[in-house]
C-alpha positions as CSV (number, residue, x, y, z in Angstrom):
1,M,-0.3,-0.1,-0.3
2,G,2.8,2.1,0.5
3,I,1.9,6.6,1.5
4,F,-1.7,5.0,2.0
5,D,-1.6,2.2,4.5
6,K,-2.3,5.0,7.3
7,L,-5.6,6.7,5.3
8,F,-8.1,3.6,5.5
9,N,-9.1,3.3,8.6
10,R,-11.6,6.5,8.8
11,L,-13.5,8.5,6.6
12,P,-11.9,11.4,5.6
13,S,-13.0,14.9,4.6
14,K,-13.8,15.9,1.0
15,D,-10.6,18.2,1.3
16,K,-8.5,15.0,2.5
17,F,-9.9,12.9,0.2
18,A,-8.9,15.3,-2.9
19,R,-5.4,15.2,-1.6
20,M,-5.5,11.1,-1.5
21,I,-6.3,11.7,-5.1
22,M,-4.0,14.4,-5.7
23,D,-1.1,12.6,-4.1
24,G,-2.0,9.2,-5.7
25,I,-1.7,10.9,-9.2
26,R,1.5,12.3,-8.2
27,H,2.9,9.3,-7.2
28,A,2.0,7.6,-10.3
29,G,4.1,10.0,-12.6
30,A,1.7,12.6,-13.2
31,T,4.0,16.0,-13.9
32,D,1.2,18.2,-14.8
33,K,0.2,20.5,-12.3
34,I,-3.0,20.3,-10.1
35,I,-5.0,22.1,-8.5
36,Y,-7.9,21.7,-6.2
37,D,-11.1,23.9,-6.3
38,P,-13.1,22.9,-2.9
39,V,-16.0,24.8,-3.8
40,E,-17.0,22.8,-7.2
41,F,-15.1,19.6,-5.7
42,R,-12.7,18.6,-8.4
43,L,-9.7,18.3,-10.0
44,I,-8.3,21.0,-12.8
45,V,-5.1,20.5,-15.0
46,E,-3.4,23.9,-15.3
47,G,-2.8,24.6,-18.3
48,E,-4.1,25.0,-22.2
49,D,-6.4,22.0,-22.0
50,G,-7.9,22.4,-18.3
51,T,-9.1,18.9,-18.1
52,R,-11.7,19.0,-14.8
53,H,-11.8,15.7,-12.7
54,F,-15.1,15.8,-10.7
55,L,-14.7,14.1,-7.6
56,S,-18.7,13.7,-6.1
57,N,-18.8,9.7,-7.4
58,A,-15.4,8.9,-6.4
59,Y,-15.9,10.0,-2.9
60,Y,-19.1,8.8,-2.2
61,E,-18.2,5.1,-3.8
62,Y,-15.3,5.7,-0.9
63,C,-17.7,6.0,1.7
64,T,-20.2,4.0,1.7
65,V,-17.8,0.7,0.1
66,P,-16.1,-1.7,3.3
67,K,-12.9,-0.2,4.5
68,K,-11.1,-3.1,3.0
69,V,-12.3,-2.3,-0.4
70,R,-10.9,1.7,0.0
71,P,-8.0,1.1,-1.3
72,E,-8.9,-0.1,-4.7
73,I,-11.5,2.7,-5.4
74,L,-8.4,5.1,-4.7
75,Y,-6.8,3.3,-7.3
76,K,-9.2,2.9,-9.3
77,Y,-9.7,6.3,-9.7
78,I,-6.3,6.9,-10.1
79,R,-5.9,5.0,-12.8
80,H,-9.0,6.5,-14.1
81,W,-7.2,10.2,-14.2
82,F,-4.7,8.9,-16.6
83,L,-7.1,6.5,-18.7
84,T,-9.5,9.5,-19.6
85,Q,-6.0,11.1,-21.2
86,V,-5.6,8.4,-23.7
87,K,-7.0,9.9,-26.9
88,P,-8.8,7.5,-29.3
89,P,-7.6,6.0,-32.7
90,E,-7.3,7.4,-35.3
91,D,-8.8,4.4,-37.7
92,F,-12.3,4.3,-37.3
93,E,-11.2,0.3,-37.5
94,D,-8.8,0.2,-34.4
95,I,-12.1,1.1,-32.0
96,K,-15.1,-0.7,-33.7
97,H,-15.0,-3.2,-30.9
98,D,-14.2,-0.6,-28.5
99,L,-17.1,1.7,-29.2
100,M,-20.4,2.1,-26.4
101,P,-23.5,4.0,-27.1
102,I,-24.1,6.1,-23.4
103,V,-27.6,6.5,-22.4
104,R,-27.4,10.3,-19.7
105,A,-29.2,13.2,-18.8
106,H,-29.4,15.8,-21.7
107,S,-28.4,18.4,-19.1
108,Y,-24.8,15.7,-18.2
109,F,-23.4,17.4,-21.6
110,E,-24.9,20.8,-22.2
111,L,-24.4,21.7,-18.3
112,T,-20.6,20.6,-18.3
113,R,-20.4,23.1,-21.7
114,Q,-22.1,26.0,-19.8
115,R,-18.9,25.7,-16.8
116,I,-16.5,25.7,-19.2
117,L,-17.9,28.3,-21.1
118,L,-18.2,30.3,-17.5
119,E,-14.1,29.3,-16.7
120,G,-12.8,30.9,-20.0
121,G,-12.1,27.0,-20.9
122,N,-9.7,27.2,-23.9
123,K,-11.8,24.1,-25.1
124,V,-15.3,23.4,-24.8
125,P,-16.3,19.6,-25.6
126,N,-17.5,19.2,-28.9
127,Y,-20.3,16.1,-27.5
128,A,-21.3,14.0,-30.1
129,Y,-25.0,13.0,-29.3
130,Q,-28.9,12.7,-30.3
131,L,-31.6,13.5,-28.5
132,L,-33.9,10.2,-27.9
133,D,-36.3,12.2,-25.7
134,D,-36.2,16.2,-24.9
135,Y,-34.7,15.0,-21.2
136,L,-32.8,10.9,-22.1
137,V,-30.2,11.8,-25.2
138,V,-27.2,9.5,-26.2
139,G,-23.4,9.7,-27.0
140,L,-20.6,7.7,-27.0
141,V,-17.5,6.6,-25.8
142,Y,-14.5,5.1,-25.9
143,D,-14.7,1.8,-23.9
144,L,-11.2,1.6,-21.6
145,P,-10.5,-0.9,-19.5
146,E,-11.5,0.9,-16.2
147,S,-12.7,4.0,-17.8
148,M,-14.8,5.8,-20.2
149,R,-13.8,8.1,-22.8
150,S,-16.2,10.7,-24.3
151,I,-16.4,10.5,-28.1
152,S,-16.4,14.3,-30.1
153,Q,-18.1,15.1,-32.9
154,D,-14.4,15.5,-34.0
155,D,-13.5,12.1,-33.6
156,I,-16.2,11.2,-35.8
157,D,-15.5,13.7,-38.6
158,R,-12.1,12.6,-38.5
159,W,-12.7,8.7,-39.0
160,G,-15.3,9.7,-42.4
161,I,-18.2,8.5,-40.6
162,T,-21.3,9.5,-39.5
163,F,-22.7,9.6,-35.6
164,Y,-25.8,7.1,-36.6
165,E,-22.9,5.1,-38.3
166,A,-20.4,5.4,-34.9
167,L,-24.0,4.5,-33.0
168,E,-25.3,1.2,-34.8
169,V,-21.9,0.1,-34.3
170,A,-21.6,0.5,-30.2
171,R,-25.5,-0.7,-30.4
172,D,-24.4,-4.2,-31.7
173,N,-21.1,-3.8,-29.0
174,L,-23.6,-3.3,-26.3
175,S,-25.9,-6.3,-27.6
176,Q,-22.8,-8.5,-27.1
177,L,-22.1,-7.8,-23.5
178,P,-23.9,-10.1,-21.0
179,Q,-27.5,-9.6,-19.7
180,Q,-29.4,-10.5,-16.9
181,V,-33.0,-9.4,-15.9
182,I,-34.8,-9.8,-13.0
183,G,-38.3,-9.9,-13.4
184,P,-41.3,-12.2,-12.5
185,A,-40.8,-15.8,-13.8
186,E,-44.3,-15.5,-15.4
187,G,-47.4,-13.5,-16.2
188,E,-46.5,-9.7,-16.4
189,G,-44.7,-7.2,-13.8
190,V,-41.2,-5.0,-13.6
191,Y,-37.8,-5.8,-14.7
192,L,-34.5,-4.7,-13.6
193,S,-31.5,-4.9,-15.3
194,A,-28.9,-4.4,-13.1
195,M,-25.6,-5.9,-14.4
196,G,-23.3,-2.7,-12.6
197,D,-21.4,-1.9,-15.9
198,S,-22.2,1.1,-16.2
199,Y,-24.3,0.4,-18.9
200,D,-27.5,-0.6,-17.8
201,S,-29.8,2.4,-18.7
202,S,-27.8,1.9,-22.5
203,R,-30.0,-0.9,-23.0
204,L,-33.2,0.6,-23.4
205,L,-31.4,1.2,-27.1
206,L,-31.8,-2.6,-27.1
207,L,-35.3,-1.8,-28.3
208,D,-35.4,-6.0,-29.2
209,L,-34.8,-6.6,-25.4
210,I,-37.5,-4.4,-24.7
211,R,-40.1,-5.8,-26.5
212,Q,-39.6,-9.5,-24.9
213,F,-41.1,-8.2,-21.9
214,K,-44.3,-9.0,-20.6
215,V,-45.7,-6.2,-19.7
216,K,-49.5,-4.3,-19.1
217,G,-49.8,-1.6,-21.4
218,D,-47.2,-0.5,-23.7
219,P,-43.1,-1.0,-22.0
220,V,-42.5,1.8,-19.9
221,V,-38.5,2.9,-18.3
222,M,-36.7,4.8,-16.0
223,V,-32.7,5.1,-15.5
224,P,-32.6,7.1,-12.2
225,N,-28.4,5.8,-12.7
226,R,-26.1,4.5,-15.3
227,N,-26.2,1.1,-13.5
228,A,-30.4,0.8,-13.5
229,L,-32.4,-0.2,-16.2
230,I,-36.1,-0.4,-14.4
231,V,-39.1,-1.5,-17.2
232,T,-42.6,-2.4,-17.3
233,G,-46.6,-1.6,-18.2
234,S,-47.8,1.8,-18.6
235,E,-51.5,0.3,-17.4
236,D,-50.0,-2.6,-14.3
237,V,-50.4,-0.6,-11.0
238,D,-48.5,-2.7,-8.9
239,G,-45.8,-2.9,-11.7
240,L,-45.5,1.4,-11.3
241,K,-45.6,0.2,-7.9
242,G,-42.5,-1.7,-8.4
243,M,-40.8,0.6,-10.4
244,L,-40.9,3.5,-8.0
245,A,-39.4,1.4,-5.4
246,L,-36.8,0.2,-7.2
247,A,-35.9,3.5,-8.6
248,K,-35.3,5.3,-5.0
249,D,-32.5,3.5,-3.9
250,P,-30.2,4.1,-7.5
251,L,-31.7,7.5,-7.9
252,Q,-29.3,8.6,-4.2
253,Q,-26.5,6.8,-5.8
254,P,-23.5,8.7,-7.8
255,Y,-23.7,8.7,-11.8
256,S,-27.4,9.8,-11.2
257,I,-29.7,10.5,-14.4
258,G,-33.1,11.2,-13.0
259,G,-37.0,10.1,-12.1
260,I,-38.2,10.9,-15.6
261,V,-40.1,7.7,-17.2
262,M,-39.7,6.4,-20.9
263,R,-42.8,5.0,-23.4
264,L,-41.4,3.1,-25.6
265,E,-43.8,5.2,-29.3
266,G,-43.1,2.2,-31.9
267,D,-39.6,2.4,-32.5
268,D,-39.4,6.0,-30.3
269,W,-39.2,7.3,-27.1
270,A,-40.9,9.7,-25.2
271,T,-41.9,11.4,-21.9
272,W,-44.2,10.1,-19.6
273,L,-46.2,10.9,-17.3
274,P,-49.5,8.0,-15.8
275,D,-53.5,10.4,-16.7
276,P,-53.7,12.6,-13.7
277,S,-56.3,10.4,-12.5
278,H,-54.2,7.6,-12.0
279,P,-53.4,6.6,-8.3
280,L,-49.8,7.1,-8.7
281,Y,-49.9,10.5,-10.5
282,K,-48.9,12.5,-8.1
283,E,-45.7,10.4,-7.1
284,F,-44.2,10.3,-10.9
285,R,-44.8,13.9,-10.8
286,L,-42.8,14.6,-7.8
287,L,-39.9,12.6,-9.1
288,Q,-40.2,15.0,-12.9
289,I,-39.9,18.0,-10.6
290,Q,-36.8,16.5,-8.2
291,T,-35.3,16.0,-11.5
292,Y,-36.0,19.0,-13.5
293,G,-35.5,21.7,-10.3
294,P,-31.8,21.0,-9.4
295,E,-30.6,20.9,-12.5
296,Y,-32.5,24.3,-13.5
297,N,-30.8,25.4,-9.8
298,E,-27.2,24.1,-11.3
299,Q,-27.9,26.1,-14.2
300,K,-28.8,29.0,-12.3
301,V,-25.2,29.5,-10.2
302,I,-23.7,29.4,-13.8
303,L,-25.5,32.2,-15.3
304,D,-25.7,34.1,-12.4
305,K,-21.4,33.3,-11.9
306,L,-21.3,34.4,-15.6
307,H,-23.6,37.6,-15.6
308,Q,-21.6,38.9,-12.8
309,K,-18.4,38.0,-14.3
310,I,-18.9,40.4,-17.5
311,G,-21.6,43.2,-16.1
312,E,-24.7,42.7,-17.0
313,D,-27.9,42.9,-14.9
314,I,-29.9,39.4,-15.7
315,F,-32.2,37.5,-13.4
316,V,-32.5,34.1,-14.0
317,A,-35.6,32.9,-13.0
318,S,-35.5,30.3,-10.6
319,Y,-37.5,26.6,-10.8
320,S,-39.9,26.2,-8.4
321,A,-42.6,24.0,-6.9
322,M,-45.7,24.2,-5.2
323,E,-48.5,22.2,-3.9
324,N,-52.1,23.0,-4.2
325,K,-53.7,22.9,-0.3
326,E,-57.6,21.9,-2.0
327,N,-56.3,19.3,-4.4
328,G,-53.1,18.7,-3.5
329,K,-52.0,19.2,-7.6
330,L,-47.9,19.8,-7.4
331,S,-46.9,22.2,-10.0
332,S,-43.8,23.6,-11.0
333,Y,-43.2,27.9,-11.5
334,C,-41.1,31.0,-12.2
335,V,-41.6,34.3,-11.6
336,W,-41.5,36.9,-14.5
337,G,-40.7,40.3,-12.4
338,K,-41.3,43.8,-14.2
339,N,-38.7,46.0,-15.4
340,V,-35.7,43.9,-15.7
341,L,-34.5,41.5,-18.0
342,T,-35.5,37.8,-17.0
343,L,-34.3,34.6,-18.2
344,L,-37.6,32.5,-17.5
345,P,-37.2,28.5,-16.9
346,R,-39.8,26.4,-18.6
347,T,-42.4,25.4,-15.7
348,D,-46.1,24.5,-15.1
349,A,-47.1,28.1,-14.1
350,V,-45.6,31.5,-14.5
351,A,-46.5,34.5,-12.0
352,F,-46.4,38.0,-12.9
353,I,-45.3,40.5,-10.2
354,Q,-47.3,43.4,-9.7
355,E,-46.7,46.9,-7.7
356,N,-49.5,47.3,-4.6
357,A,-51.3,43.7,-6.1
358,K,-51.1,40.1,-5.5
359,P,-49.4,38.0,-7.9
360,I,-50.9,36.6,-10.9
361,M,-50.5,33.0,-12.2
362,A,-50.9,31.6,-15.0
363,E,-50.0,28.2,-16.8
364,W,-47.8,28.3,-19.5
365,D,-49.5,27.6,-22.5
366,K,-52.0,30.7,-21.6
367,V,-48.7,32.6,-21.2
368,V,-47.4,32.0,-24.9
369,E,-50.2,32.4,-26.7
370,T,-51.5,35.3,-25.1
371,V,-47.9,37.1,-24.8
372,G,-45.2,34.5,-26.5
373,N,-44.6,37.1,-28.9
374,L,-42.4,38.9,-25.6
375,M,-40.7,35.0,-25.2
376,E,-37.3,34.8,-27.1
377,P,-36.3,31.7,-26.8
378,L,-32.5,30.5,-26.2
379,D,-30.3,28.2,-27.6
380,M,-29.3,26.2,-24.0
381,Y,-30.7,23.5,-22.3
382,P,-32.4,23.0,-19.4
383,P,-34.9,25.6,-22.0
384,R,-35.0,29.3,-20.8
385,W,-36.8,32.1,-22.6
386,K,-35.4,35.6,-22.6
387,V,-38.4,38.5,-21.6
388,S,-37.3,42.3,-21.3
389,E,-41.2,43.3,-21.9
390,Y,-43.7,43.2,-19.5
391,P,-47.4,41.9,-20.2
392,S,-49.8,45.2,-20.5
393,D,-52.1,45.2,-18.0
394,E,-54.7,43.9,-20.8
395,Q,-52.6,41.3,-21.6
396,L,-52.5,40.3,-17.7
397,A,-56.6,40.8,-17.9
398,L,-56.2,37.8,-20.8
399,I,-53.8,35.8,-19.1
400,G,-54.5,35.0,-16.3
401,K,-56.3,34.8,-13.0
402,E,-55.2,36.5,-9.3
403,I,-53.8,33.2,-6.5
C-alpha cells in the first residue's frame, strides 16, 4: 500500500480525499500541475487543456464501501485519471470493437459545456450525441478497461463516418454484452437490469430486448442511474409501484440520471406520466419536479456567475414548486418580474409580480398563447426564454387570475 496504508481506517473529509487523490496521481508519475477547487469539489489540470475531474462520485463510492475495499477504490480513480487522457485511435477500424453507447440526461453534456464557457476554458467539448427525447440523450464513449472516454463530433468527423453509423456499431457492441434481468417468472410485472457494468441505462436502446418483457400496456422505463434500467407496463399499477420502489435507492447513488419515465412509442422513446387521475400520478410527478429542479438550479448558479463576470444585470428566474392545498396538485412555477431582463425556465405556470397587488398566476401554455411574442427562446438546455418587456394590463387580464 505504501503511502496510503494509514489513510483507510476512517472516512476522510472532502478536502482530505481530494489531497489523497492528488498525492496518488503524483506518486503514479503525473507531472501536470493539478489545482484543487473545493467549491466545485474537483481537480483541474492547469494549462491549455484545463481538464476537469469531478470527485463527488468517487468520494461517495469510497465512503460507502467496506473499509477493506477503500484502497482499491482509491487506486481505481487514480488509474482513471490517466486512462481518461488516452486519445481514441485515429482509424475507426481500430476503435470499432471498443465503441459503446451511453444514455444520459441532456444536462449531463450541456451544463458541462456551460460551466466551461463560464470559466473561460480554451477547449469547449464538442460532444457528439442524439436526442432520445428532450430529457434523455444517447452519446458515445471509448470503452477502456476502467474508464470511459467521451467521443466528440471531431472524433467522428476525423473517422469520416456519421454519428448514426458510429451509433449502430456501438449498439451492436452493447448487444454482445451479457444481459441479466430480474423479473417475474410468469406473467406481467416489473423488470430490473442491474449488471453494474455502467451500461444498464444504455440497454433501453436494445428495443428487441425491451419488447421481450411481458408488460401490461406499453413498455415504460426509468433509468435512475447508469447502473439501473427498470421496465414495466404503462397500465400496470403494481408494476409502476415496483418501479418507484426500485428507483428510490439508485436515485440517491452516484452517476444519477433522474426520475423521468419514458414510454416506447413505435421505435421511439417519449417522456411519459400517468394520467392525473392515476393513483400514482402524484408520486411520478414529484420525481419529475425533483429531477428538473436541481438541473435548473445548477444552471442558474452558472448563469448568475457568468452575468456577474461580464457585468450584465440579468435576473435568472428560479425553478420553484408548489402544492395546491385544496387538491394536492404539484406544479412548478417561475417568476416574471417587471422592469428587469429575465431568463425564464420552462415551468407549469408563471407568476407575474405586480406593484401593490397580488401576483397573477397563469399556466405556461396560456402565457405563450397570449404574450409569446415577448418571449425569446435561447439556445441552451435546460431551456430558457429571455423576456425584457412586461405584459400590459390588458394582456395580464387575458392571461390569468389572481392567486
